[in-house]
C-alpha positions in Angstrom: 73.5 -6.1 66.7 71.8 -9.1 68.2 73.9 -12.0 69.4 71.3 -14.5 68.3 72.7 -17.3 66.1 70.9 -17.4 62.8 72.4 -20.5 61.2 73.8 -23.4 63.0 77.0 -25.1 61.9 78.6 -28.5 62.6 80.4 -28.7 65.9 83.9 -29.9 65.9 85.9 -30.7 69.0 89.4 -29.3 68.4 90.9 -31.2 71.2 93.1 -34.0 69.9 93.4 -37.0 72.1 96.5 -38.9 71.1 97.6 -41.2 73.7 100.1 -43.9 72.5 101.5 -45.8 75.5 104.2 -48.5 75.4 104.5 -51.2 78.0 107.4 -53.7 78.3 106.6 -57.1 76.9 105.4 -59.6 79.4 107.0 -63.0 79.0 104.7 -65.9 79.0 104.7 -68.2 82.0 105.8 -71.1 79.9 108.8 -69.1 78.8 109.8 -68.4 82.4 109.4 -72.1 83.2 111.5 -73.0 80.2 114.3 -70.6 81.3 113.9 -71.8 84.9 114.6 -75.4 84.0 117.0 -74.8 81.1 120.1 -76.8 81.5 118.8 -79.1 84.2 118.9 -82.9 84.0 115.4 -83.4 85.2 114.7 -85.4 82.2 117.8 -87.6 82.7 116.8 -88.5 86.3 114.3 -90.9 85.0 116.7 -92.4 82.5 117.8 -95.9 83.3 115.1 -96.2 85.9 116.9 -93.7 88.3 115.0 -91.9 91.1 113.3 -88.5 90.5 115.8 -86.5 92.6 118.1 -83.8 91.3 121.8 -83.9 91.7 123.8 -81.4 93.8 125.2 -79.7 90.7 121.7 -79.4 89.4 120.6 -77.7 92.7 123.5 -75.2 92.6 122.8 -74.5 89.0 119.1 -73.9 89.6 119.8 -71.7 92.6 122.4 -69.7 90.7 119.9 -69.3 87.8 117.2 -68.0 90.2 119.6 -65.5 91.8 120.7 -64.3 88.4 117.1 -64.0 87.2 116.2 -62.0 90.3 119.1 -59.6 89.8 118.2 -59.2 86.2 114.5 -58.6 86.9 115.4 -56.1 89.6 117.8 -54.2 87.3 115.2 -54.2 84.6 112.5 -53.0 86.9 114.7 -50.2 88.2 115.6 -49.1 84.7 111.9 -49.1 83.7 111.0 -47.1 86.8 113.6 -44.5 86.0 112.6 -44.4 82.3 108.9 -44.1 83.3 109.6 -41.2 85.6 111.6 -39.4 82.9 109.0 -40.2 80.3 106.2 -38.9 82.6 108.1 -35.6 83.2 108.8 -35.3 79.5 105.2 -36.0 78.5 103.9 -33.7 81.2 106.0 -30.9 79.9 105.0 -31.6 76.3 101.4 -31.8 77.2 101.5 -28.5 79.1 103.3 -26.9 76.2 100.9 -28.2 73.5 97.9 -27.3 75.7 99.3 -23.8 76.3 99.9 -23.3 72.6 96.4 -24.5 71.8 94.9 -22.1 74.3 97.1 -19.3 72.9 95.9 -20.1 69.3 92.3 -20.2 70.5 92.9 -16.7 72.0 94.4 -15.4 68.8 91.5 -17.0 66.9 89.0 -15.3 69.2 90.7 -12.0 68.5 90.5 -12.6 64.7 86.8 -13.6 64.9 86.1 -10.6 67.1 87.8 -8.2 64.7 86.0 -9.5 61.6 82.7 -9.8 63.6 83.1 -6.1 64.6 83.8 -5.2 61.0 80.7 -7.1 59.9 78.6 -5.3 62.5 79.9 -2.0 61.3 79.0 -2.7 57.7 75.6 -4.2 58.7 74.8 -0.9 60.5 76.0 1.1 57.6 74.0 -0.9 55.1 70.9 -0.7 57.3 71.3 3.1 57.5 71.9 3.4 53.8 68.9 1.2 53.0 66.8 3.4 55.3 68.0 6.5 53.4 67.3 4.8 50.1 63.8 3.9 51.2 63.2 7.6 52.1 64.5 8.6 48.7 62.2 6.1 47.0 59.2 7.6 48.9 60.3 11.1 47.8 60.5 9.9 44.2 57.0 8.3 44.4 55.5 11.5 46.0 57.2 13.6 43.3 55.9 11.3 40.6 52.4 11.6 42.1 52.8 15.4 42.3 53.4 15.6 38.5 49.8 14.5 37.9 48.5 17.9 39.0 50.6 20.0 36.5 49.8 17.5 33.8 46.0 17.8 34.5 46.3 21.6 34.6 48.2 21.7 31.3 45.7 19.3 29.6 42.8 21.3 31.0 44.3 24.5 29.8 44.6 23.1 26.3 41.1 21.7 26.4 39.6 25.1 27.6 41.5 27.0 24.9 39.9 24.7 22.3 36.6 26.5 23.1 37.9 29.7 21.6 36.2 30.6 18.4 36.6 32.9 15.4 40.0 34.5 14.8 41.1 33.9 18.3 41.3 30.1 17.7 45.0 30.5 16.9 48.1 28.5 17.8 49.8 31.3 19.7 52.8 31.3 22.1 50.6 30.2 25.0 49.6 27.0 23.2 53.2 26.3 22.1 54.4 26.7 25.7 51.5 24.5 27.0 52.5 21.7 24.6 56.1 22.0 25.7 54.9 21.7 29.3 52.9 18.6 28.5 56.0 17.0 26.8 58.2 18.1 29.7 55.9 16.5 32.3 55.7 13.3 30.3 59.5 13.0 30.1 59.9 13.9 33.8 57.4 11.2 34.7 59.3 8.6 32.6 62.6 9.7 34.3 61.0 9.5 37.8 59.6 6.0 37.1 63.0 4.8 35.9 64.7 6.2 38.9 62.1 4.6 41.2 62.7 1.2 39.6 66.5 1.7 40.0 66.0 2.6 43.7 63.8 -0.4 44.3 66.4 -2.7 42.8 69.2 -1.1 44.8 67.2 -1.5 48.0 66.8 -5.2 47.1 70.5 -5.5 46.5 71.3 -3.8 49.8 69.0 -6.1 51.7 70.5 -9.2 50.1 74.1 -8.0 50.9 73.0 -7.2 54.4 71.5 -10.6 54.8 74.7 -12.2 53.6 76.7 -10.2 56.2 74.2 -11.1 58.9 74.6 -14.8 58.1 78.4 -14.4 58.2 78.2 -12.5 61.4 75.9 -15.2 62.9 78.4 -17.9 61.9 81.2 -15.9 63.5 79.1 -15.3 66.6 78.5 -19.0 67.0 82.1 -19.8 66.3 83.2 -17.2 68.8 81.0 -18.7 71.5 82.3 -22.2 70.8 85.9 -21.1 70.7 85.4 -19.1 73.9 84.0 -22.2 75.5 86.9 -24.3 74.3 89.4 -21.7 75.6 87.8 -21.9 79.1 88.4 -25.7 79.3 91.2 -26.8 81.5 92.4 -30.1 83.1 90.1 -29.4 86.1 87.0 -28.9 83.9 84.3 -31.5 84.8 82.3 -31.1 81.5 85.0 -32.5 79.2 84.8 -36.0 77.7 86.6 -38.1 75.1 85.8 -37.7 71.4 88.2 -40.0 69.6 86.7 -39.1 66.1 87.0 -35.4 66.6 90.7 -35.4 65.5 89.7 -36.5 62.0 89.5 -33.5 59.6 86.5 -33.5 57.3 86.9 -32.8 53.6 84.6 -29.8 53.7 86.6 -27.9 56.3 88.0 -24.7 54.9 91.4 -23.3 55.6 92.2 -20.0 57.3 93.0 -18.2 54.1 89.6 -19.2 52.5 87.9 -18.2 55.7 89.5 -14.8 55.7 88.8 -14.3 51.9 85.2 -15.2 52.3 84.6 -12.4 54.8 86.7 -10.0 52.8 84.7 -10.7 49.7 81.5 -10.1 51.6 82.8 -6.8 52.9 84.0 -5.7 49.5 80.6 -6.5 48.0 79.0 -4.5 50.8 81.3 -1.6 50.1 80.5 -1.8 46.4 76.8 -1.8 47.0 77.0 1.0 49.5 78.9 3.1 47.1 76.4 2.3 44.3 73.5 3.2 46.7 75.1 6.5 47.7 75.7 7.4 44.0 72.0 6.5 43.2 70.8 8.6 46.1 72.8 11.6 44.9 71.4 11.0 41.4 67.9 10.8 42.7 68.4 14.1 44.6 69.6 15.8 41.5 66.7 14.4 39.5 64.2 15.6 42.0 65.8 19.1 42.2 66.2 19.5 38.5 62.8 18.2 37.6 61.1 20.5 40.1 63.1 23.5 38.9 62.3 22.6 35.3 58.6 22.3 36.0 58.4 25.6 37.9 60.5 27.3 35.2 58.1 26.1 32.5 55.2 27.0 34.6 56.5 30.6 34.9 57.1 30.7 31.2 53.5 29.6 30.5 52.1 32.1 33.0 54.1 34.8 31.4 52.8 33.8 28.0 49.2 33.8 29.4 49.8 37.3 30.9 51.2 38.6 27.6 48.3 37.1 25.7 45.7 38.5 28.1 47.3 42.0 27.7 47.2 41.6 23.9 43.6 40.5 24.1 42.7 43.4 26.4 44.4 45.9 24.2 42.7 44.5 21.1 39.3 44.5 22.9 39.8 48.1 24.0 40.6 49.2 20.5 37.6 47.3 19.1 35.3 48.9 21.7 36.7 52.3 20.8 36.1 51.7 17.1 32.7 50.3 17.9 31.8 53.5 19.7 32.9 55.5 16.8 31.0 53.2 14.4 27.9 53.5 16.5 28.2 57.3 16.5 28.8 57.3 12.7 25.7 55.0 12.2 23.6 57.6 14.1 25.0 60.4 12.1 24.5 58.5 8.8 20.9 57.7 9.8 20.3 61.4 10.4 22.0 62.2 7.1 19.7 59.7 5.3 16.7 61.4 6.9 18.0 64.7 5.9 18.5 63.5 2.3 15.0 62.0 2.2 13.6 65.3 3.4 15.6 67.2 0.8 14.4 64.9 -1.9 10.8 65.2 -0.7 11.2 68.9 -0.7 12.2 68.8 -4.4 9.1 67.0 -5.5 6.7 70.0 -5.1 8.8 72.5 -7.2 9.3 69.8 -9.8 5.6 69.1 -10.0 4.9 72.8 -10.3 7.4 73.3 -13.1 6.2 70.2 -14.9 2.6 71.3 -14.5 3.4 74.7 -16.0 5.1 73.1 -19.0 2.2 70.7 -19.4 -0.4 73.3 -19.5 1.7 75.7 -21.6 2.1 72.9 -24.1 -1.6 73.1 -25.0 -1.5 76.7 -25.9 -3.3 77.3 -29.3 -1.7 78.0 -32.7 0.9 80.7 -32.7 0.7 81.1 -28.9 2.6 77.9 -28.6 6.0 79.6 -28.9 9.4 79.2 -27.2 9.4 82.3 -25.1 11.3 83.2 -22.2 9.0 81.5 -19.6 9.1 78.4 -21.7 12.9 78.4 -21.6 13.0 79.2 -18.0 10.6 76.4 -17.1 12.6 73.9 -19.2 15.7 75.0 -17.4 13.9 74.7 -14.0 12.7 71.2 -14.7 16.1 70.1 -15.9 17.7 71.6 -12.9 15.2 70.1 -10.5 15.5 66.7 -12.2 19.2 66.8 -11.9 19.0 67.9 -8.3 16.6 65.0 -7.5 18.9 62.5 -9.3 21.9 63.8 -7.3 19.9 63.5 -4.1 18.8 60.0 -5.0 22.5 59.0 -5.7 23.6 60.6 -2.5 20.8 58.8 -0.6 21.9 55.5 -2.2 25.5 56.1 -1.2 24.4 57.1 2.3 22.3 53.9 2.7 25.1 51.8 1.4 27.4 53.4 3.9 25.0 52.8 6.6 24.8 49.1 5.6 28.6 48.9 5.7 28.6 50.6 9.1 26.1 48.1 10.4 28.2 45.2 9.1 31.3 46.8 10.7 29.4 47.2 13.9 28.3 43.6 13.8 31.8 42.4 13.0 33.2 44.5 15.8 30.7 43.2 18.3 31.4 39.6 17.3 35.1 40.2 17.6 34.6 41.9 21.0 32.6 39.0 22.1 35.3 36.7 20.8 38.0 38.6 22.7 35.8 38.6 25.8 35.4 34.9 25.6 39.2 34.4 25.0 40.0 36.7 28.0 37.5 34.7 30.1 39.1 31.4 29.1 42.7 32.5 29.5 42.4 34.8 32.5 39.5 33.6 34.5 39.7 29.8 33.9 43.3 28.9 32.8 45.3 31.3 34.9 43.0 30.8 37.9 43.5 27.0 37.5 47.2 27.4 37.3 47.3 29.0 40.8 47.0 25.4 42.0 50.3 24.5 40.5 52.4 22.6 43.0 55.4 24.3 44.7 59.0 23.3 44.3 58.9 21.6 47.7 55.9 19.5 46.7 57.5 18.6 43.3 60.7 17.6 45.1 58.8 14.9 47.0 58.5 16.5 50.4 
C-alpha cells in the first residue's frame, strides 16, 4: 500500500489560542491630580487678594493624603502581585492540563485513524486480489467461448456433408437428430457464456470503483494521520509553530466523529458486499465452465456413438447387398446359359417340325383314293401337333427366361446403385464426419484453460 496522498484536504490548525488577559484599570493623570488636591483651599488663597501660599493645615492635610495614597497604592500593588502569581500558577496548570489532554486526544485519534487505515488497506488488498481472480475468470470464459466455435463448425460441417447423401440414405436418422441437438446445445452454451462474460466485466468494474473509493478514503486518512502526527509532535519548545487566530473557528462543512466513522464503515460494508458478490459470480462462472464443457463432451460422445452405430448399420447393409449382388450376378449367368439352352432346344425342334410338315404337305397331294387318313397320316398329324406344342412351350419358357433375366439385370442395377449409395454414405460418415470430429476440443480447452 503506497503512502502517497491521492487527494488533498483543507488543513485545519487544531490549536486554539485563547488568551484573555485582565489588567487593573489605570487611573488618568487628571484623576490623580484631582484626588491629590481634593479638599485643599488652593482656590481660596486668591480670594480677597490673598497671597498664593497654603496654610499649615492645608500642608498637613496634603502630606497626610500623600502618605495615605502611597500606603493604598503599595497595598494594592502587593495584592495584585500576589494575585498575579496565583493566576500564573493556575493558568500554567490549566494550560499544561489542556495541552496534555489535547496531545492525548491526538494520540487516540491517531490510533483510530491507524486502525481504520489498516482495515482499509486490508480490504483494498482483498479487492485487488479478487479483481485479479475475476479477471482470470473472464479470460477463461472468453477462451471457452472462443473454443465453442470449433464444435459448432464441426457440427455444421457434419450436417452439410450429410446433405450430400443421395437415394434412400438421405434420411433423418439418429445421427442427424443428435447433430441438431448438438448445434442447439452449442448455441445455448454460447449465449450463456456471453451473458456470464458481461456479468463478469460489470463485476470487475464495480470492484474497481469500490477499490478506488477505499483508496481515496485511505489517502484522506493517510494525510490526516500525517497531519495529526505532526500536530502531536508539537510542544512549547517547537520553533515551527505560529499563531493562527482564525483556526479556532469551526467551518460548517466539518463532519463530526460519528459521521466520520460511519463513512468508512459504509465504504467497508460496500466492499464486503461487492467482494461477496464477486466470489459468488466466480463460483457461478466455474460451474458454468465445468457444466458446459461436460455437456459438450457428453453430446459429442453421443453423436460419435450414433455415427458408429450408423456406420455399422451401413456396413452391414452394404455387406448384405454385396452378397445378394453376387448371387444375382451368378443367377444372371445361369439364366443367360438357360436362355441359350432354350434357344438351342427351340432351334433343334425346327428341323423335325419341317420334316413332319413337309411329309404332310406332300402326302396331301396324293391322287384320288390314295388320299386317305391312314396310320402314317395320323402319326404325322400327331407329330406336327406335338412338335408345335413343344415349340410353343419352349417359346413361352424362353420368354419367361428372358423376362427373368431382365428382372435380374434390374435387380443387379438396383443393388449396385444401393451399394454405391451405402459406400458414399459410409465415406461421408466415417471418412469425413468422424475424422473431422477427432478435432473436437478437450474438456480442458472447453473449460477455458
